[in-house]
C-alpha positions as CSV (number, residue, x, y, z in Angstrom):
1,X,19.8,19.4,1.9
2,X,16.1,19.9,2.4
3,X,15.1,16.2,2.0
4,X,11.3,16.9,1.6
5,X,11.9,19.2,-1.4
6,X,14.5,16.8,-2.8
7,X,11.8,14.1,-2.7
8,X,9.4,16.2,-4.8
9,X,12.1,16.8,-7.5
10,X,12.8,13.1,-7.7
11,X,9.1,12.5,-8.1
12,X,8.8,14.7,-11.2
13,X,9.4,11.7,-13.5
14,X,6.2,10.0,-12.4
15,X,4.0,13.0,-13.2
16,X,2.0,13.4,-16.4
17,X,1.3,17.1,-17.3
18,X,-0.7,18.3,-20.4
19,X,0.2,21.8,-21.6
20,X,-2.5,23.6,-23.5
21,X,-2.4,27.0,-25.1
22,X,-0.6,29.2,-27.6
23,X,2.7,27.6,-28.8
24,X,5.1,30.1,-30.2
25,X,8.2,29.8,-32.4
26,X,11.0,31.8,-31.0
27,X,13.3,32.4,-33.9
28,X,16.9,33.7,-33.3
29,X,19.0,35.1,-36.2
30,X,22.6,35.5,-35.3
31,X,24.9,37.7,-37.2
32,X,28.2,39.7,-36.9
33,X,28.2,43.4,-37.5
34,X,30.4,44.3,-40.4
35,X,29.7,47.9,-41.6
36,X,27.1,50.6,-42.0
37,X,24.7,50.1,-45.0
38,X,25.0,52.6,-47.9
39,X,21.3,52.5,-48.3
40,X,20.4,53.7,-44.8
41,X,22.1,54.5,-41.5
42,X,21.7,50.9,-40.2
43,X,24.1,48.1,-39.4
44,X,24.8,45.4,-41.9
45,X,24.9,41.9,-40.4
46,X,26.8,39.0,-41.9
47,X,24.5,36.0,-41.3
48,X,26.0,33.3,-39.0
49,X,23.1,31.0,-38.1
50,X,19.4,30.6,-37.4
51,X,17.6,28.6,-34.7
52,X,14.0,28.1,-33.7
53,X,13.1,27.1,-30.1
54,X,9.6,26.6,-28.6
55,X,8.2,29.6,-26.8
56,X,5.0,30.3,-25.0
57,X,3.3,27.1,-24.2
58,X,6.1,25.3,-26.0
59,X,8.6,26.7,-23.6
60,X,6.5,25.6,-20.6
61,X,6.3,22.1,-22.1
62,X,10.0,22.1,-22.7
63,X,10.6,23.1,-19.0
64,X,8.3,20.3,-17.8
65,X,10.1,17.8,-19.9
66,X,13.6,19.0,-18.9
67,X,12.6,18.6,-15.3
68,X,11.7,15.0,-15.9
69,X,7.9,15.2,-16.3
70,X,5.9,13.4,-18.9
71,X,4.3,16.0,-21.2
72,X,1.5,16.1,-23.7
73,X,1.3,19.2,-25.8
74,X,-2.1,20.5,-27.0
75,X,-2.4,23.4,-29.4
76,X,-3.3,24.5,-32.9
77,X,-0.5,25.4,-35.3
78,X,-0.4,26.9,-38.7
79,X,0.8,25.1,-41.8
80,X,4.4,25.7,-42.8
81,X,7.9,25.5,-41.6
82,X,7.5,27.2,-38.2
83,X,4.9,24.7,-37.0
84,X,6.9,21.8,-38.2
85,X,10.0,23.0,-36.5
86,X,8.1,23.2,-33.2
87,X,6.9,19.7,-33.6
88,X,10.3,18.3,-34.4
89,X,12.1,20.1,-31.6
90,X,9.6,19.1,-29.0
91,X,9.4,15.5,-30.2
92,X,13.2,15.3,-29.7
93,X,12.7,16.3,-26.1
94,X,10.2,13.5,-25.2
95,X,7.1,15.6,-25.6
96,X,4.0,14.0,-27.0
97,X,3.1,16.2,-30.0
98,X,0.2,14.1,-31.3
99,X,-2.3,16.7,-30.1
100,X,-0.6,19.6,-31.9
101,X,-3.3,20.0,-34.6
102,X,-2.7,21.7,-38.0
103,X,-5.1,24.6,-38.8
104,X,-4.9,25.8,-42.4
105,X,-6.3,29.2,-41.5
106,X,-3.9,29.8,-38.7
107,X,-0.4,31.4,-38.5
108,X,2.0,29.8,-36.1
109,X,3.0,32.7,-33.8
110,X,6.6,33.6,-34.5
111,X,8.9,36.0,-32.6
112,X,12.0,36.8,-34.6
113,X,14.9,38.2,-32.7
114,X,18.0,39.5,-34.5
115,X,21.1,39.0,-32.4
116,X,24.0,41.2,-33.4
117,X,27.6,41.6,-32.3
118,X,31.2,41.4,-33.3
119,X,32.9,38.2,-34.3
120,X,34.4,37.8,-30.9
121,X,31.9,39.6,-28.7
122,X,28.7,38.7,-27.0
123,X,25.7,39.2,-29.3
124,X,22.8,41.4,-28.2
125,X,19.2,41.6,-29.4
126,X,18.9,44.6,-31.7
127,X,15.3,44.1,-32.9
128,X,12.3,41.8,-32.5
129,X,9.7,41.2,-35.2
130,X,6.4,39.5,-34.1
131,X,4.3,37.6,-36.5
132,X,1.0,36.9,-34.7
133,X,-2.7,36.6,-35.6
134,X,-5.5,36.1,-33.2
135,X,-7.9,33.4,-34.5
136,X,-10.3,31.4,-32.3
137,X,-10.5,27.7,-32.9
138,X,-13.2,26.7,-35.4
139,X,-16.0,24.5,-34.0
140,X,-14.5,21.3,-35.2
141,X,-11.1,21.9,-33.5
142,X,-12.7,23.3,-30.4
143,X,-14.8,20.1,-30.0
144,X,-11.7,18.0,-30.6
145,X,-9.8,19.9,-27.9
146,X,-12.6,19.4,-25.4
147,X,-12.9,15.7,-26.1
148,X,-9.1,15.3,-25.7
149,X,-9.1,17.1,-22.4
150,X,-11.9,14.9,-21.1
151,X,-10.1,11.8,-22.3
152,X,-6.8,12.8,-20.7
153,X,-8.6,13.6,-17.4
154,X,-10.2,10.2,-17.4
155,X,-6.9,8.5,-18.3
156,X,-5.1,9.6,-15.2
157,X,-3.6,13.0,-16.1
158,X,-2.0,14.6,-13.0
159,X,-2.0,18.2,-14.0
160,X,-3.1,20.6,-16.8
161,X,-0.9,23.7,-17.4
162,X,-2.6,26.5,-19.4
163,X,-0.4,29.0,-21.3
164,X,-2.7,31.6,-22.7
165,X,-1.3,34.5,-24.8
166,X,-4.7,35.5,-26.1
167,X,-4.2,34.2,-29.6
168,X,-7.4,32.2,-29.8
169,X,-6.5,28.6,-28.7
170,X,-8.2,29.0,-25.3
171,X,-11.7,29.7,-26.3
172,X,-14.8,30.1,-24.1
173,X,-15.7,26.5,-24.8
174,X,-12.3,25.3,-23.9
175,X,-12.4,27.3,-20.7
176,X,-15.7,25.7,-19.7
177,X,-14.1,22.3,-20.2
178,X,-11.1,23.3,-18.1
179,X,-13.4,24.4,-15.3
180,X,-15.2,21.0,-15.4
181,X,-12.0,19.0,-15.0
182,X,-10.4,21.4,-12.5
183,X,-12.3,19.5,-9.8
184,X,-10.5,16.3,-10.8
185,X,-6.9,17.4,-11.2
186,X,-4.4,20.2,-10.7
187,X,-4.9,23.1,-13.1
188,X,-2.5,26.0,-13.2
189,X,-2.9,29.1,-15.4
190,X,-0.4,31.5,-16.9
191,X,-2.5,34.1,-18.9
192,X,-1.2,37.2,-20.5
193,X,-4.5,39.2,-20.4
194,X,-7.3,37.1,-18.9
195,X,-6.2,35.3,-15.8
196,X,-9.4,36.2,-14.0
197,X,-11.5,34.4,-16.6
198,X,-10.3,30.9,-15.4
199,X,-12.6,30.0,-12.6
200,X,-12.2,27.4,-9.9
201,X,-8.6,26.4,-10.9
202,X,-5.8,25.3,-8.6
203,X,-3.6,28.4,-9.1
204,X,-3.0,31.4,-11.3
205,X,0.5,32.8,-11.7
206,X,0.5,36.4,-12.9
207,X,3.4,38.9,-12.9
208,X,2.9,42.4,-11.4
209,X,1.9,43.9,-14.8
210,X,-0.6,41.2,-15.5
211,X,-2.2,41.6,-12.0
212,X,-2.4,45.3,-12.4
213,X,-4.2,44.9,-15.8
214,X,-6.7,42.6,-14.1
215,X,-7.4,44.8,-11.1
216,X,-6.8,48.3,-12.3
217,X,-4.1,49.2,-9.9
218,X,-0.4,48.2,-9.3
219,X,0.1,45.6,-6.5
220,X,2.6,47.6,-4.5
221,X,3.4,46.9,-0.9
222,X,0.5,49.0,0.4
223,X,-2.1,47.2,-1.7
224,X,-0.4,43.8,-2.1
225,X,-2.7,41.9,0.3
226,X,-5.7,43.6,-1.2
227,X,-4.6,42.6,-4.7
228,X,-4.1,39.0,-3.7
229,X,-7.4,38.7,-2.0
230,X,-9.2,40.3,-4.9
231,X,-7.8,37.9,-7.5
232,X,-8.5,34.9,-5.3
233,X,-12.1,36.2,-5.0
234,X,-12.4,36.8,-8.8
235,X,-11.1,33.4,-9.8
236,X,-12.1,31.1,-7.0
237,X,-8.6,29.7,-7.3
238,X,-7.0,27.9,-4.4
239,X,-3.9,30.1,-4.7
240,X,-2.3,33.1,-6.6
241,X,1.4,33.0,-7.1
242,X,2.6,36.5,-8.0
243,X,6.0,36.9,-9.6
244,X,7.5,40.3,-8.5
245,X,10.8,40.6,-10.4
246,X,13.7,41.4,-8.0
247,X,11.3,41.2,-5.1
248,X,10.9,37.5,-5.6
249,X,7.4,36.0,-5.3
250,X,4.3,36.3,-3.1
251,X,1.9,33.4,-2.5
252,X,-1.7,34.1,-1.6
253,X,-4.0,31.3,-0.3
254,X,-7.4,31.5,1.2
255,X,-7.6,32.1,5.0
256,X,-3.8,32.1,5.1
257,X,-1.3,35.0,5.6
258,X,0.6,36.0,2.5
259,X,3.9,34.2,2.0
260,X,6.8,36.3,0.6
261,X,9.7,34.4,-1.0
262,X,12.8,36.5,-1.6
263,X,14.6,36.2,-5.0
264,X,16.9,33.2,-5.2
265,X,20.5,33.8,-6.3
266,X,21.9,36.9,-7.8
267,X,19.9,40.0,-8.6
268,X,22.2,40.6,-11.6
269,X,19.8,39.1,-14.1
270,X,21.1,38.1,-17.5
271,X,17.8,37.4,-19.4
272,X,14.2,37.1,-18.2
273,X,13.0,35.5,-21.4
274,X,10.7,32.6,-20.6
275,X,11.2,32.9,-16.8
276,X,7.4,32.8,-16.3
277,X,7.3,29.4,-18.2
278,X,9.9,28.0,-15.9
279,X,8.0,29.2,-12.8
280,X,4.7,27.6,-13.8
281,X,6.3,24.4,-15.0
282,X,8.2,23.9,-11.8
283,X,5.2,24.9,-9.6
284,X,2.8,22.6,-11.5
285,X,5.2,19.6,-11.3
286,X,5.8,20.2,-7.6
287,X,2.1,20.3,-6.8
288,X,1.5,17.1,-8.8
289,X,4.4,15.4,-7.0
290,X,2.7,16.1,-3.6
291,X,4.2,19.4,-2.5
292,X,2.2,22.0,-0.6
293,X,1.6,25.4,-2.3
294,X,4.4,27.0,-0.2
295,X,6.8,24.2,-1.0
296,X,5.9,24.3,-4.7
297,X,6.4,28.1,-4.7
298,X,9.8,27.7,-3.1
299,X,11.0,25.3,-5.8
300,X,9.5,27.5,-8.6
301,X,11.4,30.5,-7.1
302,X,14.7,28.6,-7.2
303,X,14.1,27.4,-10.7
304,X,13.4,31.0,-11.8
305,X,16.6,32.2,-10.1
306,X,18.5,29.7,-12.2
307,X,16.9,30.3,-15.6
308,X,17.3,34.1,-15.5
309,X,21.1,33.6,-15.4
310,X,20.9,31.9,-18.8
311,X,20.6,33.6,-22.2
312,X,17.6,33.2,-24.4
313,X,14.6,30.8,-24.2
314,X,16.0,28.0,-22.0
315,X,15.1,25.5,-19.3
316,X,16.2,24.2,-15.9
317,X,17.1,20.5,-15.2
318,X,16.6,18.5,-12.0
319,X,20.4,18.3,-11.2
320,X,20.5,22.1,-11.3
321,X,17.6,22.4,-8.9
322,X,19.0,19.8,-6.6
323,X,22.4,21.6,-6.6
324,X,20.8,24.7,-5.0
325,X,20.2,22.7,-1.8
326,X,23.6,21.0,-2.0
327,X,25.4,24.4,-2.1
328,X,23.4,25.5,1.0
329,X,24.4,22.3,2.8
330,X,28.0,22.6,2.0
């Protein structure tokens, strides 16, 4: 077993990470197909069960907690059942939810997936309905977020993980506060649309589509080094960790040759839902536990290889990560 990487995994329990951003309710409705409707040429599902699990920043927080880290969740949720379900679920998994503020004008983002199949067959997603509304924090909430970020940084926070889906929690004022504290602690960014607007952070973790949206061209092999250098220059970040699907990952650091990390495990992927959250959670914890960028990327790549073999929005645990080294040493 690689003892140095094992050491970092065992150190996750001493790390305190705050996760700030857009917390999403991933709702799954499970049903069994029974017949074709008389009203329209669509399937009729007999309802079996409903579950809500944290997505977006909530899934990143769940991954940090599952890996043993100490987590503080920071976001704004709407009033109503979806927000309450997120609080209850995360609270049950050792996540500090006291900084999940209620905003009466906000809708808790919800992604409803209908999972259909026969009584004795595997259910597949047949439709997804998104209920989202972009709404910037009001001045009162924005000021509260900034004060809490400053307090956490002064109280010994090890790392700040940003999960930005562009729904209004990460405002301009919050970004400025993040930039201020990024000189004091590890700050990692997973941003759907605006990764280049987080300046001076530790690392940004885009996928290929997100990087293409920021740079205006696809980061294929011919332009991969150019893309990495460009995003490093735009952000002033110490590193860019690019996730590349079945090509694995590429790590870009200043004045250092690109590091390519092949995909871990099988390329027969079951479900990529939430894989990016697993990547940034593992990467952030590893850095905070003392790993180098390359070591943290290796651990994140292994965690990603594990989570994509699971169905739905899910997490990876330390024993699973440690087992990847045990199998290699067998």
